[in-house]
N, C-alpha and C positions, 0 to 999 in steps of 0.2 A: 648513543648507546654502547657503541664499540669502547669508547674512552672509559665509560663506568665499568663495564665488563673487565677491561685490562686491568685497571686498579683493584677491582675485587679479587681477580685471578692472581695477581702479584702477591697480594696480601695473604690469600689462601695458601699459596706455595711457601711463602715465608714462614707462616705459622703451623703448617701441616705438611712437612716435607715427605711424609709417607704416601700422601695422596699423589697419584701420577696420571689418573684419567678423570677427565670431567665431560659431562654431556651438556649440550647445548641445543636449543631448537634452531630452526633454520634462520632466525633473525640475526645470528652470529657467524655468517659465513664470510668468505673474503679473507683478508689478511690476519685476522685473529687467529686462525688455526695455525699458520706459520709462525706468528710471533710467539704463541704459547709453546710451540715446538722449540724455537730457536732460542728464545729469551728465558723461558722457564723450565725447560726440559720437562715439559706437561703436555700430555696428549689431550687435545680438544676434540671431541667426536660430535658431529652434528647429527642430531636425531630427528627424523621426519616424523612429526605429530599428525595424527589424523583429526578431521574437523570436530568434533565433539569432545576432544580429550582436553581436560584441564585439571588442576590440582596436583595431586602426587600419583605416583605409579610404582609398581614393583619391577625391580630388574633383575637379571640372572645373578645368583649368589646371595639373594636375600637382602640387598640393600634397599632403601627406600630413598626415592628422589622426590625433592619437594621443590615445588616451583615458587617463585617470588619475584616481585619487581626488583631490578638491580640497586635501585635507591634504597630499598628496605634491607637488602643484604649487606649494604656498604656500610650502614650505620654503625 
């Protein structure tokens, strides 16, 4: 899963240089956070989700975060 996320984040950074912060759930901990910082100059922030939380939610600043399977996003 981390390999798929790394490819997706690299593509995101290449296509949208103005995005500097990405949120991910706890499944993306470990070396991915440092890799994003060191290789992509991108901040990957891990967000703790509560048990019944799914789909999309609103964050500060009015943006909408939509969750999807990495394979679906990488298409």
